C-alpha positions, 0 to 999 in steps of 0.5 A: 115721664117715660122711664124703663129699668134694665136688670143686668144680672139675674136676681132671686125671685122678687118674693125673696127680696127685701125692698130695695133703696134707690142706692143699694140694698141686700137680702137673704136668699132661701138657703140663708146666703146673702143675695147680691147687693143691688145698685140702681143708676138712674139716668136722665135724658132727652130722647128728642134732643138728639144731639144727646144721644151718645148719652141717652137715646142711642146709648140706651138702645145700644145697651153699652152701659148695661154691658159695662155695668154687667162686667163690673158686677161679675168682678164686685159681686154687686147686681146693677140696674139702670133706670132711664127717665126721659124728659123734654128739656133739662129743667126737670133733670136738674130738679130730680138731680138736686133732689137726689133722684138722678145720677147723671143727666145730659142737657144743653149749655145754658141748662148746664150752667142752671144745673151748676147754680141749683146743685150748689144752692140746694147741697147736691153739687153737679159736675160737667164731665163730658160733651155729647154734640157741639157746634162751634158757630152755634148752628144747633139753635134756629129761629123759624117762622111759618111758611109764607110768613111776612116775617122775612128778617130779625127786624120784622119780629119787632112787636111779634109773638116769639115762642121759646123756652126760658133759660135754654140755649135756644133762648140765648141765641134769640136774646143775642140775635136780637140784641145784635140786631139792635132790638131789645128782647125784653121790650121789642118782642112779645116772648112767650116761654114754652116748652118746644112742643107747645111752641111748635103747635103756636107757630102752626096755629098762628099765635106765635109769628116765630120760634126760637128752638134747639135741635131737632125742632127747627129741622123737623118742622122745615122738613115736614113743610111747617116752618122756614128758617128765619135766623141761623144760629151759626151767625152768631159764630159761638159755640153751642153744646150738650153735655153730661152732668153728675152729681158730685155725691154719686161720683165719690160713692160710685166713681167706677160706675161713672167711668162705666157710663163714660166708656159707654158713651165713648163706644156709642159715639164710636158707632154713630161716627162710624155708622151715621146712617144706622144710627140715624135709623135707630134713633128715629125708630126710638123717638119717632123722629123722621130719620132724614131729620136725624141725620141732618143733625147727627149724620156724618157731615151733621150740624152736631159734631160728636165728641166726649172731650171737653174742648177749651172753646166749649168752657170758654162758651160757657163763661160767655153764656153766664152774663145772658142767664144772669141778665134774665135772673136766672143765675147769679154768679157761676164758677164755671172752673169748679163746675167743669171737670174733664179728669173722669173722662181722662181716667175712664177713656184711654182711646185716641182723640177724635180728629177735628171735624173736616169741612162740611160736604153736601150730601145725597141719601138715595132711598133704600141705600145704607150709606149716603153719597158726599160730593165737593160742591152744591152743584155736583149734588144737584147733578147727582139728585136729578132724576134720582130716587132721593130720600134726603139731600143736604147742603151746607150754608155758603157762609156758616156751614150749617148743614140744610135740607137742599129742597128747604134751602135759599139757592142763589145763582151767581154766574155759573156757580150755585150756592145755598143758604139756610135763611132767605136774609142771608141769601139776599145779603149775598145777592145784595153784595154780588151784581147779577147774583139772583135767588132761585127756586130748588128745582131751577138750581137743579135745572141749572146744574144739569 
């Protein structure tokens, strides 16, 4: 756990203060006058789950929440401080929330449902109050294999060891994808329940033949040449997202503080949408992830769309997730409608709604440039990339629209047309349905485009 406490208003010397509780406390100053009351707000986040950055990593680095609380403190005479607690997955955040030790947390859709159930069971009910990043087709989760692996499709996973984090959205993607392919996820594969970092090491070491994980692990492994995409979660065409959950008791006691958080989150979202390259560089600095990987997910045409609004499609997707978790005996019935609470966001944020996401375009990030270039077609991107000092090139999958690294994609030449695909299997399906089409290397695609 990595935590840091930021004091937002000057306090009296520590020696003059009585011990403070996690909620609030007061002390007398040297002149006998009462010192400002202190309130600590504890936020649980996942720094490397980078489609949560507007409620975690980016928000923390920008200091917007602290600014909002400082303004509140000047009005009500309270000194606010924020404690940020960083975790690898949503499960420990839920454990801390149900223990009353974390007030606000962010996690993926499947962990959110577990959060709702555990909170109710342990008499620390929680509410979903905002969204961070989402993909309406499911492209935030990907199954990958080692480079050069003989596993070329889901059918090849029969009898193989597949690493995932049980109870995560990535596990949900794996289960659904296998079921659609006619493979029993409980009997036909050897599922390894592992943390993302452990699973990545297992894939590299050969102790797992495939890895199903959420952002940003698949993109990072592909970028580093340590993995090849096997299955694009967007093929499921089911929304996946991360969101913000809060303890109900905290909302009742500190509704204004929650409003401050949601306003700060909207400000961070504005920043990310208006300055995507700067945001990617900031998140990369905070997390140690390559900025090129961060931009793949969080960029102007990134896999994740950032918008705090709790869209009806996302609520409907949550309800479809319940049976998957029930079949794994991780939850019973879940009252999704009772868990979802859009009112705090409506109350706190009066800004206009974001426009709907436009069609994904290819992008080129040249070295030393603070902005990227967008193109109307993959061929135009390839022409621009030839001979250029390229930092990263991104291209959408021709079928799902999922953005991927151009040099890691599978390219298909079909007459004069050049198309890119995230996985070999999807490229092969296209070739099979288009006589004369053929798969080619990235370098050959650049040559043909020129």
